[in-house]
N, C-alpha and C positions, 0 to 999 in steps of 0.2 A: 504494500500500500504506500502511495506517495504522500509525503508530508508537504503540506502547503505552507508557503511563507506569505503571510498576509501583510507584511510590511510594505511591499510595493503597491498592493491594492489600496492601502491607506494613503500612501503617497499620491496615487492617482486621484482618489476621492477628494483629497484636500487641495491639490495643486493644478489639476487639469480641468479646463472648462467642461462642464457637464459630466465630469468623471463619476460623480455619484450615481448617475443614471445606469451605469454598468451593473449595479446591484440588482436591477430589475430584469436583466437578461436571463432567459430560461433556456438558452442554447438551442433554439429551434432551427436555426440555419436559414431563416427567410432572408436575412440581410445578405448573406453570402450568395444565395440563389438569385437575388435581385440585382446584385452589383454587376454592371457591364464590364468592369475591369477585374473581376475576381480571378480570372485566369492569369492575369499579369501579376497578381499579388503573391508574395511569399506566404502570407497568412490571410485568411478571410477575416472580416470584422468579428465574426463569432469566435474564431480561434484567438484573435487578439484579446478579446474580453476574457476568454478562458485562461490565456497566458498571464494576464494581469492578476487574476485570482490566484494563479499558481506561483506568483512571485518571479516570473521570467523577465526581469527588468531589462537586461541587456538585449534580449531577443526582441522585445517589444519596441524599445526606443531606437534600435538599429534597423527595424523592419522597413522595407520599402512600401508596405501596404499603407502605413499611416500617412505617406506622402502622395499616394496615388488618387485619393478621392477627388472626383471631378465635380462634386456638388450636384449630382443629378437628382438627388432626393428619393431615389427608388427604395432604398433601404428604410428611410424614415417613414415613408408613406405606407410601406407594407408591414412594418414591424407590428406584431399583434399586441405588444406591450407599450407601443408608442414611444420607444426609446429613440432619441434624436441621434441615431448612429453617426450621421454626417458630422454633427457638432462634436461628438466625442472624438471622432477620427481627426478632425481639424485641431481640436484641443490637444490631442496626443502629439500631433505633428509640431505644433507651436511649443509644447512643453519639451519635446525632444531637442528642438533647436536651442531653446533657452538653456538646456542642460549640456549643450556642446555636442550633441549627436547630429550628424548630417547624413542620414541614410541615402539621400539622393543629392549629391553635392551640387550638380548643375541647376537643379530645380531650386534648391535653397539659395544658391548664389543669385540666380535671376530674381527670385522673390525678394531677396534682401535689397538688391539694387533698385528694383521697381519701387519698393516702399520708401527707400531713401529719396528717390526723385519725387514721389508724391508728397513727402514731408517737406522737401526743400522747395519745390515749385508749385505743388498742387496739381500737377499734370505730368505727362511723360514727354521727355525729349527723346524721340526714337533713336537719333544718331548717338546721343550721349549714353543712353541705356545700352545700346548695342556695343559701343566701344568699351564700356566698363565690364560688360558681360564677357565679350570676346577676349579681353586682355586679363581676365581674372586668373588665368594660369600662366601668366608671364608674357613678355614681349614677343618672343618667337612664335609661341602658340597663338597669340593674338593676331599676328600678321597672317598666319595660316587660316585662322577662323574668318578673318576679314576677307581674304581672297576667295574662300569658299562661298561666301555670301554676297560678293560684289554685284552679281546680277540682280539679286533681290533688292539690294540697296539702291541701285540705279532706278529700278522700277518704282520703288517707293518714292524716290526723289522726283521722278517724272510725274507721278500721280499726286504730288504735293502731300505725301504722308510723312516725308522727312524734309525738314526745312534747312536751308543752308546756315542760318543764324541760330544762335542758342535761344531756347525758349525762355521767356520771362515768367516770373512767378505770377500766379493768378491774383486778381484783386481779392482782398480778404484772406491772404495767406496766413496772417497771424491768427485769425479766428479758426482756420482749419487746423493749424498746429495745436492750438489750445484743445480742440476737440480730440485730435489724435493723441495728445499727451494724456488727456482725461481717460480716453478709452484704454490706453496702455496701463494707466494707473489702476483702472477697474479690473484689468485682466491679470491681476495678482502679480504685479512686479514686472510686466513686460516693459522693456526699455524703449524710449522713443528713438526714432531713426535720425537723430540730428547729426 
């Protein structure tokens, strides 16, 4: 018989957005059967919830499954217990990143750069976001990444999706930053992207 370590479950219940909702899971598997990406996940949401209860901290926080959720809401709509599975998965992803785990490095890098721009400008500067993302692995890799995507960049420029000059902050950027800071504060210690 396996001994369960409830310390990770308590950690999730106390620190992960919607983490306490996991207590209601009856392991029916409807979330896994509903998820269009379940075949790409290393563990289904049902299995993630079971692993949390079993104390499998490293496996859960290193899982690619918690980063794959596309917010389609199929799991949430179909859950017979009404568990907001999508919110739990997003909460786990955010918690893993705050704890220093990066299960999908490039997704996390892109997301981080995206939110930094939203915080700084209130909008996205396509060329700056691309540059920061492409060069996140260093100068040489950045050049390679840029050359691979040059056709798309030209097309975006021609269709006015990428402007030649830097984007300016939106009007009311200070108000937006206050809201983002407040949301981060409410999210149990999430840092602002300043």
